A tleap script that builds the chain and sets N, CA, C and O, in Angstrom:
source leaprc.protein.ff14SB
mol = sequence {
  NMET LYS SER ILE THR THR ASP ASP LEU LEU
  GLU ILE VAL GLU ALA GLY GLN GLU ILE GLN
  LEU ILE ASP VAL ARG GLU TYR GLU GLU VAL
  ALA TYR GLY MET VAL PRO GLY ALA LYS HIE
  ILE PRO LEU GLY GLU LEU LEU GLU ARG ILE
  GLU GLU LEU ASP ALA SER ALA PRO VAL HIE
  ILE ILE CYS LYS ALA GLY GLY ARG SER ALA
  MET ALA CYS ASP PHE LEU GLU THR ASN GLY
  VAL GLU THR VAL ASN VAL GLU GLY GLY MET
  MET ASN TRP SER GLY GLU THR ILE CALA
}
set mol.1.N position { -18.116 -125.520 41.280 }
set mol.1.CA position { -17.888 -124.525 40.251 }
set mol.1.C position { -18.962 -123.443 40.352 }
set mol.1.O position { -20.151 -123.736 40.471 }
set mol.2.N position { -18.527 -122.212 40.304 }
set mol.2.CA position { -19.451 -121.084 40.294 }
set mol.2.C position { -19.906 -120.857 38.853 }
set mol.2.O position { -19.307 -121.380 37.914 }
set mol.3.N position { -20.962 -120.081 38.693 }
set mol.3.CA position { -21.417 -119.741 37.345 }
set mol.3.C position { -21.881 -118.293 37.315 }
set mol.3.O position { -22.129 -117.672 38.349 }
set mol.4.N position { -21.990 -117.780 36.106 }
set mol.4.CA position { -22.401 -116.402 35.874 }
set mol.4.C position { -23.212 -116.382 34.579 }
set mol.4.O position { -22.961 -117.180 33.675 }
set mol.5.N position { -24.172 -115.485 34.490 }
set mol.5.CA position { -24.934 -115.354 33.252 }
set mol.5.C position { -24.169 -114.458 32.279 }
set mol.5.O position { -23.260 -113.727 32.671 }
set mol.6.N position { -24.544 -114.527 31.033 }
set mol.6.CA position { -23.911 -113.645 30.044 }
set mol.6.C position { -24.279 -112.190 30.310 }
set mol.6.O position { -23.491 -111.289 30.021 }
set mol.7.N position { -25.467 -111.952 30.857 }
set mol.7.CA position { -25.849 -110.573 31.198 }
set mol.7.C position { -24.949 -110.017 32.293 }
set mol.7.O position { -24.526 -108.863 32.228 }
set mol.8.N position { -24.653 -110.846 33.310 }
set mol.8.CA position { -23.749 -110.413 34.375 }
set mol.8.C position { -22.344 -110.188 33.837 }
set mol.8.O position { -21.667 -109.238 34.229 }
set mol.9.N position { -21.907 -111.065 32.937 }
set mol.9.CA position { -20.585 -110.897 32.327 }
set mol.9.C position { -20.536 -109.610 31.509 }
set mol.9.O position { -19.532 -108.898 31.529 }
set mol.10.N position { -21.610 -109.313 30.795 }
set mol.10.CA position { -21.665 -108.088 30.004 }
set mol.10.C position { -21.515 -106.860 30.899 }
set mol.10.O position { -20.822 -105.911 30.533 }
set mol.11.N position { -22.156 -106.869 32.065 }
set mol.11.CA position { -22.024 -105.745 33.003 }
set mol.11.C position { -20.572 -105.582 33.448 }
set mol.11.O position { -20.073 -104.460 33.539 }
set mol.12.N position { -19.902 -106.686 33.723 }
set mol.12.CA position { -18.501 -106.649 34.144 }
set mol.12.C position { -17.627 -106.077 33.035 }
set mol.12.O position { -16.786 -105.212 33.279 }
set mol.13.N position { -17.832 -106.569 31.811 }
set mol.13.CA position { -17.027 -106.114 30.659 }
set mol.13.C position { -17.274 -104.630 30.403 }
set mol.13.O position { -16.330 -103.862 30.219 }
set mol.14.N position { -18.546 -104.228 30.391 }
set mol.14.CA position { -18.874 -102.823 30.115 }
set mol.14.C position { -18.378 -101.887 31.213 }
set mol.14.O position { -18.111 -100.714 30.949 }
set mol.15.N position { -18.252 -102.390 32.437 }
set mol.15.CA position { -17.745 -101.578 33.543 }
set mol.15.C position { -16.219 -101.479 33.513 }
set mol.15.O position { -15.625 -100.708 34.266 }
set mol.16.N position { -15.593 -102.260 32.641 }
set mol.16.CA position { -14.136 -102.215 32.528 }
set mol.16.C position { -13.413 -102.965 33.632 }
set mol.16.O position { -12.216 -102.762 33.834 }
set mol.17.N position { -14.126 -103.833 34.355 }
set mol.17.CA position { -13.491 -104.616 35.406 }
set mol.17.C position { -12.543 -105.638 34.767 }
set mol.17.O position { -12.848 -106.228 33.731 }
set mol.18.N position { -11.401 -105.829 35.402 }
set mol.18.CA position { -10.440 -106.803 34.903 }
set mol.18.C position { -10.759 -108.176 35.472 }
set mol.18.O position { -10.819 -108.360 36.687 }
set mol.19.N position { -10.961 -109.133 34.581 }
set mol.19.CA position { -11.159 -110.522 34.966 }
set mol.19.C position { -10.362 -111.390 34.002 }
set mol.19.O position { -9.992 -110.956 32.912 }
set mol.20.N position { -10.110 -112.604 34.419 }
set mol.20.CA position { -9.542 -113.584 33.500 }
set mol.20.C position { -10.714 -114.247 32.790 }
set mol.20.O position { -11.550 -114.882 33.433 }
set mol.21.N position { -10.779 -114.105 31.483 }
set mol.21.CA position { -11.838 -114.722 30.696 }
set mol.21.C position { -11.183 -115.542 29.598 }
set mol.21.O position { -10.470 -115.007 28.749 }
set mol.22.N position { -11.430 -116.839 29.620 }
set mol.22.CA position { -10.843 -117.755 28.652 }
set mol.22.C position { -11.950 -118.300 27.767 }
set mol.22.O position { -12.959 -118.805 28.260 }
set mol.23.N position { -11.758 -118.197 26.458 }
set mol.23.CA position { -12.687 -118.749 25.467 }
set mol.23.C position { -12.122 -120.088 25.016 }
set mol.23.O position { -11.043 -120.137 24.425 }
set mol.24.N position { -12.842 -121.180 25.288 }
set mol.24.CA position { -12.330 -122.514 24.988 }
set mol.24.C position { -12.870 -123.086 23.681 }
set mol.24.O position { -12.728 -124.282 23.428 }
set mol.25.N position { -13.486 -122.250 22.849 }
set mol.25.CA position { -13.976 -122.731 21.552 }
set mol.25.C position { -12.812 -123.011 20.607 }
set mol.25.O position { -11.668 -122.651 20.884 }
set mol.26.N position { -13.122 -123.656 19.494 }
set mol.26.CA position { -12.113 -123.974 18.491 }
set mol.26.C position { -11.772 -122.724 17.673 }
set mol.26.O position { -12.504 -121.735 17.689 }
set mol.27.N position { -10.643 -122.793 16.959 }
set mol.27.CA position { -10.159 -121.651 16.178 }
set mol.27.C position { -11.204 -121.137 15.186 }
set mol.27.O position { -11.398 -119.928 15.063 }
set mol.28.N position { -11.870 -122.040 14.485 }
set mol.28.CA position { -12.851 -121.598 13.488 }
set mol.28.C position { -14.065 -120.931 14.139 }
set mol.28.O position { -14.730 -120.109 13.508 }
set mol.29.N position { -14.355 -121.275 15.386 }
set mol.29.CA position { -15.482 -120.653 16.083 }
set mol.29.C position { -15.148 -119.237 16.542 }
set mol.29.O position { -15.981 -118.339 16.420 }
set mol.30.N position { -13.955 -119.026 17.061 }
set mol.30.CA position { -13.604 -117.684 17.539 }
set mol.30.C position { -13.396 -116.708 16.396 }
set mol.30.O position { -13.374 -115.496 16.611 }
set mol.31.N position { -13.243 -117.221 15.182 }
set mol.31.CA position { -13.112 -116.336 14.021 }
set mol.31.C position { -14.365 -115.483 13.836 }
set mol.31.O position { -14.311 -114.428 13.204 }
set mol.32.N position { -15.487 -115.934 14.384 }
set mol.32.CA position { -16.740 -115.178 14.285 }
set mol.32.C position { -16.863 -114.110 15.364 }
set mol.32.O position { -17.807 -113.319 15.348 }
set mol.33.N position { -15.925 -114.080 16.293 }
set mol.33.CA position { -15.913 -113.048 17.321 }
set mol.33.C position { -15.801 -113.611 18.722 }
set mol.33.O position { -16.271 -114.709 19.021 }
set mol.34.N position { -15.159 -112.817 19.575 }
set mol.34.CA position { -14.965 -113.171 20.974 }
set mol.34.C position { -15.384 -111.995 21.844 }
set mol.34.O position { -15.493 -110.864 21.371 }
set mol.35.N position { -15.614 -112.275 23.109 }
set mol.35.CA position { -15.896 -111.221 24.077 }
set mol.35.C position { -14.626 -110.372 24.218 }
set mol.35.O position { -13.533 -110.921 24.353 }
set mol.36.N position { -14.757 -109.050 24.187 }
set mol.36.CA position { -13.574 -108.206 24.372 }
set mol.36.C position { -12.843 -108.549 25.672 }
set mol.36.O position { -13.463 -108.663 26.729 }
set mol.37.N position { -11.545 -108.707 25.584 }
set mol.37.CA position { -10.729 -109.026 26.743 }
set mol.37.C position { -10.522 -110.510 26.972 }
set mol.37.O position { -9.726 -110.901 27.826 }
set mol.38.N position { -11.227 -111.342 26.220 }
set mol.38.CA position { -11.074 -112.794 26.384 }
set mol.38.C position { -9.772 -113.263 25.754 }
set mol.38.O position { -9.280 -112.682 24.787 }
set mol.39.N position { -9.231 -114.327 26.327 }
set mol.39.CA position { -8.048 -114.990 25.773 }
set mol.39.C position { -8.506 -116.321 25.199 }
set mol.39.O position { -9.299 -117.028 25.821 }
set mol.40.N position { -8.018 -116.661 24.033 }
set mol.40.CA position { -8.422 -117.906 23.388 }
set mol.40.C position { -7.463 -119.037 23.733 }
set mol.40.O position { -6.279 -118.991 23.400 }
set mol.41.N position { -7.994 -120.049 24.406 }
set mol.41.CA position { -7.271 -121.294 24.653 }
set mol.41.C position { -8.269 -122.417 24.371 }
set mol.41.O position { -9.117 -122.704 25.216 }
set mol.42.N position { -8.186 -123.060 23.196 }
set mol.42.CA position { -9.132 -124.134 22.893 }
set mol.42.C position { -9.106 -125.216 23.973 }
set mol.42.O position { -8.064 -125.480 24.573 }
set mol.43.N position { -10.255 -125.834 24.212 }
set mol.43.CA position { -10.374 -126.847 25.250 }
set mol.43.C position { -9.294 -127.920 25.110 }
set mol.43.O position { -8.724 -128.355 26.110 }
set mol.44.N position { -9.010 -128.347 23.889 }
set mol.44.CA position { -8.012 -129.386 23.661 }
set mol.44.C position { -6.591 -128.971 23.998 }
set mol.44.O position { -5.715 -129.828 24.111 }
set mol.45.N position { -6.338 -127.669 24.162 }
set mol.45.CA position { -5.006 -127.163 24.495 }
set mol.45.C position { -4.887 -126.731 25.957 }
set mol.45.O position { -3.814 -126.318 26.396 }
set mol.46.N position { -5.976 -126.824 26.707 }
set mol.46.CA position { -6.004 -126.288 28.065 }
set mol.46.C position { -4.964 -126.946 28.965 }
set mol.46.O position { -4.297 -126.258 29.738 }
set mol.47.N position { -4.820 -128.238 28.878 }
set mol.47.CA position { -3.858 -128.948 29.723 }
set mol.47.C position { -2.442 -128.444 29.495 }
set mol.47.O position { -1.714 -128.180 30.453 }
set mol.48.N position { -2.047 -128.309 28.238 }
set mol.48.CA position { -0.672 -127.884 27.946 }
set mol.48.C position { -0.450 -126.388 28.135 }
set mol.48.O position { 0.694 -125.933 28.156 }
set mol.49.N position { -1.526 -125.618 28.271 }
set mol.49.CA position { -1.389 -124.166 28.421 }
set mol.49.C position { -1.872 -123.654 29.782 }
set mol.49.O position { -2.046 -122.449 29.967 }
set mol.50.N position { -2.088 -124.561 30.726 }
set mol.50.CA position { -2.626 -124.187 32.033 }
set mol.50.C position { -1.738 -123.167 32.750 }
set mol.50.O position { -2.229 -122.378 33.558 }
set mol.51.N position { -0.442 -123.179 32.460 }
set mol.51.CA position { 0.471 -122.234 33.121 }
set mol.51.C position { 0.229 -120.789 32.679 }
set mol.51.O position { 0.753 -119.865 33.301 }
set mol.52.N position { -0.551 -120.577 31.623 }
set mol.52.CA position { -0.876 -119.229 31.169 }
set mol.52.C position { -1.943 -118.568 32.051 }
set mol.52.O position { -2.199 -117.370 31.931 }
set mol.53.N position { -2.555 -119.351 32.928 }
set mol.53.CA position { -3.604 -118.832 33.801 }
set mol.53.C position { -3.016 -118.366 35.127 }
set mol.53.O position { -2.047 -118.937 35.627 }
set mol.54.N position { -3.612 -117.329 35.681 }
set mol.54.CA position { -3.230 -116.845 37.001 }
set mol.54.C position { -4.112 -117.551 38.021 }
set mol.54.O position { -5.263 -117.167 38.230 }
set mol.55.N position { -3.566 -118.588 38.655 }
set mol.55.CA position { -4.349 -119.398 39.589 }
set mol.55.C position { -4.681 -118.665 40.889 }
set mol.55.O position { -5.419 -119.189 41.724 }
set mol.56.N position { -4.141 -117.455 41.064 }
set mol.56.CA position { -4.441 -116.701 42.280 }
set mol.56.C position { -5.755 -115.923 42.172 }
set mol.56.O position { -6.199 -115.312 43.144 }
set mol.57.N position { -6.374 -115.947 40.993 }
set mol.57.CA position { -7.632 -115.241 40.777 }
set mol.57.C position { -8.597 -116.157 40.021 }
set mol.57.O position { -8.161 -117.028 39.268 }
set mol.58.N position { -9.905 -115.966 40.217 }
set mol.58.CA position { -10.868 -116.801 39.498 }
set mol.58.C position { -10.711 -116.671 37.984 }
set mol.58.O position { -10.394 -115.600 37.466 }
set mol.59.N position { -10.939 -117.781 37.290 }
set mol.59.CA position { -10.865 -117.809 35.830 }
set mol.59.C position { -12.271 -118.035 35.291 }
set mol.59.O position { -12.895 -119.058 35.572 }
set mol.60.N position { -12.771 -117.069 34.509 }
set mol.60.CA position { -14.078 -117.190 33.865 }
set mol.60.C position { -13.879 -117.944 32.556 }
set mol.60.O position { -12.949 -117.652 31.804 }
set mol.61.N position { -14.746 -118.910 32.284 }
set mol.61.CA position { -14.618 -119.748 31.098 }
set mol.61.C position { -15.890 -119.646 30.264 }
set mol.61.O position { -16.999 -119.777 30.781 }
set mol.62.N position { -15.710 -119.407 28.947 }
set mol.62.CA position { -16.846 -119.313 28.021 }
set mol.62.C position { -16.593 -120.205 26.812 }
set mol.62.O position { -15.451 -120.411 26.401 }
set mol.63.N position { -17.676 -120.729 26.255 }
set mol.63.CA position { -17.611 -121.505 25.014 }
set mol.63.C position { -18.826 -121.111 24.174 }
set mol.63.O position { -19.335 -119.998 24.305 }
set mol.64.N position { -19.284 -122.000 23.329 }
set mol.64.CA position { -20.432 -121.672 22.477 }
set mol.64.C position { -21.746 -121.674 23.260 }
set mol.64.O position { -22.529 -120.730 23.159 }
set mol.65.N position { -21.991 -122.749 24.051 }
set mol.65.CA position { -23.277 -122.872 24.732 }
set mol.65.C position { -23.180 -123.184 26.219 }
set mol.65.O position { -24.183 -123.099 26.928 }
set mol.66.N position { -22.004 -123.540 26.706 }
set mol.66.CA position { -21.833 -123.810 28.128 }
set mol.66.C position { -21.341 -125.198 28.472 }
set mol.66.O position { -20.906 -125.429 29.601 }
set mol.67.N position { -21.395 -126.125 27.540 }
set mol.67.CA position { -20.961 -127.490 27.810 }
set mol.67.C position { -19.460 -127.640 27.939 }
set mol.67.O position { -18.966 -128.200 28.917 }
set mol.68.N position { -18.736 -127.140 26.953 }
set mol.68.CA position { -17.274 -127.236 26.993 }
set mol.68.C position { -16.695 -126.394 28.114 }
set mol.68.O position { -15.702 -126.776 28.733 }
set mol.69.N position { -17.307 -125.254 28.378 }
set mol.69.CA position { -16.795 -124.422 29.471 }
set mol.69.C position { -16.984 -125.128 30.808 }
set mol.69.O position { -16.135 -125.006 31.691 }
set mol.70.N position { -18.083 -125.866 30.974 }
set mol.70.CA position { -18.288 -126.628 32.206 }
set mol.70.C position { -17.227 -127.718 32.344 }
set mol.70.O position { -16.721 -127.957 33.441 }
set mol.71.N position { -16.889 -128.378 31.236 }
set mol.71.CA position { -15.826 -129.397 31.268 }
set mol.71.C position { -14.493 -128.755 31.631 }
set mol.71.O position { -13.730 -129.305 32.425 }
set mol.72.N position { -14.213 -127.585 31.047 }
set mol.72.CA position { -12.967 -126.881 31.349 }
set mol.72.C position { -12.923 -126.489 32.820 }
set mol.72.O position { -11.881 -126.606 33.466 }
set mol.73.N position { -14.045 -126.026 33.348 }
set mol.73.CA position { -14.110 -125.654 34.768 }
set mol.73.C position { -13.835 -126.859 35.651 }
set mol.73.O position { -13.074 -126.761 36.614 }
set mol.74.N position { -14.442 -127.990 35.336 }
set mol.74.CA position { -14.204 -129.207 36.118 }
set mol.74.C position { -12.724 -129.559 36.121 }
set mol.74.O position { -12.157 -129.861 37.171 }
set mol.75.N position { -12.098 -129.522 34.952 }
set mol.75.CA position { -10.683 -129.849 34.836 }
set mol.75.C position { -9.837 -128.885 35.654 }
set mol.75.O position { -8.964 -129.307 36.411 }
set mol.76.N position { -10.095 -127.588 35.501 }
set mol.76.CA position { -9.299 -126.590 36.209 }
set mol.76.C position { -9.506 -126.675 37.716 }
set mol.76.O position { -8.544 -126.568 38.477 }
set mol.77.N position { -10.744 -126.866 38.156 }
set mol.77.CA position { -11.020 -126.995 39.588 }
set mol.77.C position { -10.259 -128.185 40.174 }
set mol.77.O position { -9.750 -128.109 41.293 }
set mol.78.N position { -10.183 -129.281 39.423 }
set mol.78.CA position { -9.429 -130.459 39.855 }
set mol.78.C position { -7.954 -130.132 40.021 }
set mol.78.O position { -7.256 -130.756 40.820 }
set mol.79.N position { -7.487 -129.151 39.263 }
set mol.79.CA position { -6.084 -128.743 39.321 }
set mol.79.C position { -5.871 -127.500 40.179 }
set mol.79.O position { -4.851 -126.823 40.053 }
set mol.80.N position { -6.830 -127.202 41.046 }
set mol.80.CA position { -6.655 -126.143 42.027 }
set mol.80.C position { -6.927 -124.727 41.561 }
set mol.80.O position { -6.536 -123.770 42.229 }
set mol.81.N position { -7.595 -124.578 40.420 }
set mol.81.CA position { -7.891 -123.243 39.894 }
set mol.81.C position { -9.369 -122.937 40.142 }
set mol.81.O position { -10.238 -123.725 39.770 }
set mol.82.N position { -9.651 -121.804 40.764 }
set mol.82.CA position { -11.037 -121.378 40.983 }
set mol.82.C position { -11.625 -120.911 39.657 }
set mol.82.O position { -10.999 -120.130 38.941 }
set mol.83.N position { -12.817 -121.382 39.329 }
set mol.83.CA position { -13.409 -121.061 38.036 }
set mol.83.C position { -14.813 -120.501 38.165 }
set mol.83.O position { -15.479 -120.643 39.191 }
set mol.84.N position { -15.244 -119.851 37.074 }
set mol.84.CA position { -16.608 -119.355 36.950 }
set mol.84.C position { -17.070 -119.712 35.537 }
set mol.84.O position { -16.500 -119.232 34.557 }
set mol.85.N position { -18.096 -120.547 35.432 }
set mol.85.CA position { -18.620 -120.950 34.129 }
set mol.85.C position { -19.610 -119.903 33.628 }
set mol.85.O position { -20.501 -119.479 34.364 }
set mol.86.N position { -19.447 -119.487 32.367 }
set mol.86.CA position { -20.375 -118.530 31.758 }
set mol.86.C position { -21.521 -119.333 31.135 }
set mol.86.O position { -21.353 -119.963 30.091 }
set mol.87.N position { -22.675 -119.302 31.782 }
set mol.87.CA position { -23.839 -120.067 31.340 }
set mol.87.C position { -24.366 -119.562 30.001 }
set mol.87.O position { -24.515 -118.358 29.792 }
set mol.88.N position { -24.640 -120.487 29.111 }
set mol.88.CA position { -25.212 -120.128 27.813 }
set mol.88.C position { -24.194 -119.736 26.768 }
set mol.88.O position { -24.496 -119.739 25.575 }
set mol.89.N position { -22.997 -119.399 27.196 }
set mol.89.CA position { -21.894 -119.103 26.282 }
set mol.89.C position { -22.192 -118.019 25.256 }
set mol.89.O position { -23.037 -117.147 25.455 }
set mol.90.N position { -21.467 -118.110 24.163 }
set mol.90.CA position { -21.565 -117.098 23.114 }
set mol.90.C position { -22.933 -117.078 22.444 }
set mol.90.O position { -23.309 -116.075 21.838 }
set mol.91.N position { -23.680 -118.170 22.544 }
set mol.91.CA position { -25.022 -118.197 21.964 }
set mol.91.C position { -25.937 -117.204 22.678 }
set mol.91.O position { -26.902 -116.719 22.087 }
set mol.92.N position { -25.645 -116.897 23.943 }
set mol.92.CA position { -26.450 -115.950 24.714 }
set mol.92.C position { -25.795 -114.573 24.827 }
set mol.92.O position { -26.400 -113.654 25.379 }
set mol.93.N position { -24.594 -114.414 24.326 }
set mol.93.CA position { -23.872 -113.149 24.457 }
set mol.93.C position { -24.530 -112.075 23.606 }
set mol.93.O position { -24.718 -112.261 22.403 }
set mol.94.N position { -24.881 -110.953 24.222 }
set mol.94.CA position { -25.543 -109.863 23.482 }
set mol.94.C position { -24.660 -108.644 23.316 }
set mol.94.O position { -25.066 -107.658 22.700 }
set mol.95.N position { -23.453 -108.704 23.863 }
set mol.95.CA position { -22.546 -107.560 23.773 }
set mol.95.C position { -21.732 -107.569 22.497 }
set mol.95.O position { -21.904 -108.424 21.628 }
set mol.96.N position { -20.838 -106.591 22.409 }
set mol.96.CA position { -19.960 -106.504 21.256 }
set mol.96.C position { -18.996 -107.677 21.226 }
set mol.96.O position { -18.722 -108.301 22.251 }
set mol.97.N position { -18.493 -107.962 20.052 }
set mol.97.CA position { -17.460 -108.984 19.913 }
set mol.97.C position { -16.282 -108.385 19.146 }
set mol.97.O position { -16.423 -107.405 18.415 }
set mol.98.N position { -15.133 -108.998 19.335 }
set mol.98.CA position { -13.943 -108.590 18.588 }
set mol.98.C position { -13.458 -109.782 17.778 }
set mol.98.O position { -13.703 -110.936 18.129 }
set mol.99.N position { -12.779 -109.485 16.710 }
set mol.99.CA position { -12.274 -110.553 15.835 }
set mol.99.C position { -10.992 -111.138 16.382 }
set mol.99.O position { -10.422 -112.048 15.780 }
savepdb mol mol.pdb
quit
């Protein structure tokens, strides 16, 4: 599994680059804000919603601190999806958030 820092992710977002970014936090957690452009798929729903991902491109995964995103990356990698774990998660995110 590859990884990226929140600072590197912020540069990508601010540059307007298109990436697949999945937020695997729970519904009550994302109510406090998400990275612009992120799609919300809670970790517990990832298996049943895996078809929503474009497996032809890397999928960036973020959570609160990095633990759940690492688990999601492991699961997706096992299922043939290239992933990038966002280290430190939303706790380290310094950019804007959307509701």
